[in-house]
C-alpha positions in Angstrom: 0.0 0.0 0.0 1.3 3.5 -0.9 1.1 5.9 1.9 1.0 9.5 0.8 1.8 12.5 2.9 -1.0 14.7 4.1 -2.0 17.5 1.7 0.1 20.6 2.2 -1.5 23.9 3.0 -1.7 25.7 -0.3 -1.7 29.5 -0.6 -3.9 30.5 -3.5 -1.9 33.8 -3.8 1.4 32.1 -4.6 1.2 33.4 -8.2 -0.1 36.8 -7.2 1.3 39.8 -9.1 0.1 42.8 -7.2 -0.3 46.4 -8.3 -1.8 49.5 -6.7 -1.5 53.2 -6.5 0.6 53.9 -3.4 2.6 57.1 -4.2 1.2 60.5 -5.2 2.7 62.7 -8.0 4.5 64.9 -5.6 6.3 62.0 -4.0 7.3 60.6 -7.4 8.7 64.0 -8.5 10.7 64.3 -5.3 12.2 60.9 -5.8 13.2 61.7 -9.4 14.6 65.1 -8.3 16.8 63.3 -5.8 18.8 61.6 -8.5 22.5 62.6 -8.7 23.6 63.2 -12.3 27.1 61.9 -11.8 25.8 58.6 -10.4 24.1 57.3 -13.5 25.7 54.3 -15.0 24.8 51.7 -17.6 22.9 48.7 -16.2 24.4 45.3 -16.5 23.1 41.7 -16.7 24.0 39.3 -14.0 24.8 41.8 -11.3 28.0 43.6 -10.3 31.4 42.4 -9.1 32.6 42.7 -5.5 33.4 46.4 -6.0 30.0 47.1 -7.5 31.7 49.3 -10.0 31.6 47.3 -13.2 28.6 45.2 -14.5 29.4 41.6 -15.1 27.9 41.8 -18.6 26.4 44.4 -20.8 24.6 43.1 -23.8 21.4 43.0 -25.9 19.3 41.5 -23.1 19.2 44.7 -21.1 19.9 48.4 -21.6 19.1 51.2 -19.2 20.7 53.7 -16.8 20.7 53.1 -13.0 21.9 54.4 -9.7 21.3 53.4 -6.1 18.1 54.9 -4.9 18.9 58.1 -2.9 17.6 57.8 0.6 16.9 60.7 3.0 19.2 60.0 6.0 16.9 61.8 8.4 13.5 60.5 7.4 14.4 57.3 5.6 12.2 58.3 2.7 11.3 56.8 0.4 12.6 53.4 1.7 10.6 53.4 4.8 7.2 53.8 3.0 8.2 51.2 0.4 8.9 48.7 3.2 5.6 49.4 5.0 3.5 49.1 1.8 5.2 45.8 0.7 4.9 44.3 4.2 1.1 45.0 4.3 0.6 43.5 0.8 2.7 40.4 1.7 0.8 39.8 4.9 -2.4 39.5 2.9 -0.9 37.8 -0.2 2.1 35.5 -0.4 2.8 35.5 3.3 6.5 35.0 2.7 8.9 35.1 5.6 10.8 38.3 4.9 13.9 39.8 6.4 13.7 43.1 4.5 16.2 45.1 2.4 19.9 44.1 2.6 23.0 46.3 2.3 24.5 44.6 -0.7 21.3 44.7 -2.8 19.6 48.0 -2.2 16.9 49.3 -4.6 17.8 51.2 -7.7 16.5 54.3 -9.4 16.2 53.3 -13.0 16.0 55.4 -16.2 14.9 54.0 -19.5 15.6 56.6 -22.3 14.5 56.2 -25.9 18.1 57.0 -27.0 19.1 53.5 -25.7 15.9 51.8 -26.8 16.1 50.9 -23.1 14.6 47.6 -22.1 15.0 44.4 -20.1 14.2 41.1 -21.7 12.3 38.2 -20.1 14.0 37.2 -16.8 13.5 36.3 -13.2 15.0 38.2 -10.3 16.3 35.2 -8.2 19.8 34.3 -8.9 23.2 33.5 -7.4 25.2 35.2 -4.6 23.2 38.1 -3.2 20.3 37.5 -5.5 19.7 34.0 -4.0 17.7 35.4 -1.0 15.5 37.7 -3.1 11.9 36.9 -2.4 9.8 39.8 -3.7 10.6 42.2 -6.5 8.9 45.5 -6.9 8.7 48.5 -9.3 7.4 52.0 -8.6 6.3 53.9 -11.7 7.6 57.5 -11.5 6.7 58.9 -14.9 3.4 60.0 -16.4 2.3 57.5 -19.1 1.9 60.2 -21.7 5.6 61.2 -21.4 6.9 58.1 -23.1 6.0 55.3 -25.5 6.8 51.6 -25.2 8.5 50.6 -22.0 5.7 48.5 -20.7 6.3 46.2 -17.7 4.9 42.8 -18.6 4.5 39.5 -16.6 4.3 36.1 -18.2 0.9 34.4 -17.6 -0.4 37.2 -15.4 -3.4 39.1 -16.6 -2.7 42.7 -15.7 -3.9 45.8 -17.7 -0.7 47.5 -19.0 -2.3 50.9 -18.6 -2.7 50.4 -14.8 1.0 49.6 -14.5 1.8 52.8 -16.3 -0.1 55.1 -13.9 2.3 57.4 -12.0 2.8 56.2 -8.4 1.8 52.6 -9.0 3.6 50.0 -6.9 3.9 46.6 -8.5 5.0 43.6 -6.3 5.7 40.1 -7.5 7.6 36.9 -6.4 11.1 36.9 -7.7 10.5 33.6 -9.5 7.9 35.2 -11.8 9.0 35.8 -15.4 8.8 39.5 -16.5 10.2 42.1 -18.8 10.3 45.8 -19.7 9.6 46.4 -23.4 11.9 48.9 -25.3 11.1 52.6 -24.8 10.6 54.1 -28.2 9.8 57.7 -27.3 10.7 59.8 -24.2 12.1 58.5 -20.9 10.6 56.3 -18.2 11.8 56.5 -14.6 11.1 53.9 -12.0 12.3 52.4 -8.7 13.3 48.8 -8.9 14.2 46.7 -5.9 13.9 43.4 -3.9 12.9 42.3 -0.5 15.0 39.4 0.9 14.3 36.6 3.2 15.3 33.0 4.3 15.4 30.3 1.7 12.0 29.0 0.5 11.1 25.8 2.4 
């Protein structure tokens, strides 16, 4: 006789890709204005080396500009609000065990200009080294939809209206094992925050 284990508790939200309006236009503009012109660098594929100075690969799979998200040292903005919003969504959704942000993988301010046909091909955000503990990825839309063309954030096998993801101030959160991409920007420039919340290994 074959003895099977008891049925596991299954979370129906394991494939959830969440999005909602969490930041107002003023907050978005303040974040963009905090960018430091001299800090922009070309984004790489596969992460950065130990010195965080040179991308391990730059190729056709991804093109954009990026810099570490500037954080107000007195108020903690915008990182503190991002953390609170993601924690609330996680508690009602995936219910992952999370540790939070980590020092060697802090969020980025991303810029996708049409001059680069900036994009990011299909990929997942889990990986090796510091990316191995990523559990939730997120994007915050900082640009008005009318100010650029193309550049849509898309998720494989997730039915989400692209227009809602383009709304300024929208926070999108998703498991780091979910396949997604950013289509090439063909006109104008798109700005966004991109980052990851870490936690213990999936068990």
